[in-house]
DOFI-630301 format. One record per residue (C-alpha): x, y negated, z. Coordinates in Angstrom, 1 decimal. Layout:
<sites>
        u        v        w
        X        Y        Z
...
</sites>
This chain:
<sites>
        u        v        w
      8.0     58.4     39.0
      6.1     61.0     40.9
      5.3     59.2     44.2
      5.2     61.5     47.2
      2.2     59.7     48.8
     -0.2     62.5     48.0
      1.7     64.9     50.4
      3.1     62.3     52.8
      2.8     63.5     56.4
      2.4     60.0     57.7
     -0.6     59.4     55.4
     -2.2     62.7     56.2
     -1.9     62.0     60.0
     -3.4     58.5     59.5
     -6.3     59.8     57.5
     -7.0     62.6     60.1
     -7.4     60.0     62.8
     -8.2     56.6     61.3
     -8.3     54.7     64.7
     -4.8     55.8     65.8
     -1.7     53.7     66.0
     -0.3     55.8     63.2
     -3.2     54.7     61.0
     -2.5     51.1     61.7
      1.1     51.5     60.9
      0.2     53.3     57.7
     -2.1     50.5     56.5
      0.6     47.9     57.3
      3.2     50.0     55.4
      1.0     50.2     52.3
      1.0     46.4     51.9
      4.7     46.3     50.9
      5.7     49.9     50.0
      6.7     50.2     46.3
      6.1     53.9     46.4
      2.5     53.4     47.4
      2.0     50.8     44.7
      3.4     53.3     42.1
      1.1     56.0     43.5
     -2.0     53.7     43.1
     -0.9     52.9     39.6
     -0.6     56.7     38.8
     -4.1     57.3     40.2
     -5.6     54.5     38.1
     -3.9     55.7     34.9
     -5.5     59.2     35.4
     -9.1     57.8     35.2
</sites>
């Protein structure tokens, strides 16, 4: 599938400042995002 989460600007901003509102939105977003779930699956398969 090639999820774009690795280079997602929203994710990078959230990681840069973990206490920001962007970070809170990012964490909420990852709970339902099918792309994030696919990305996590990709990472687990590389182990």
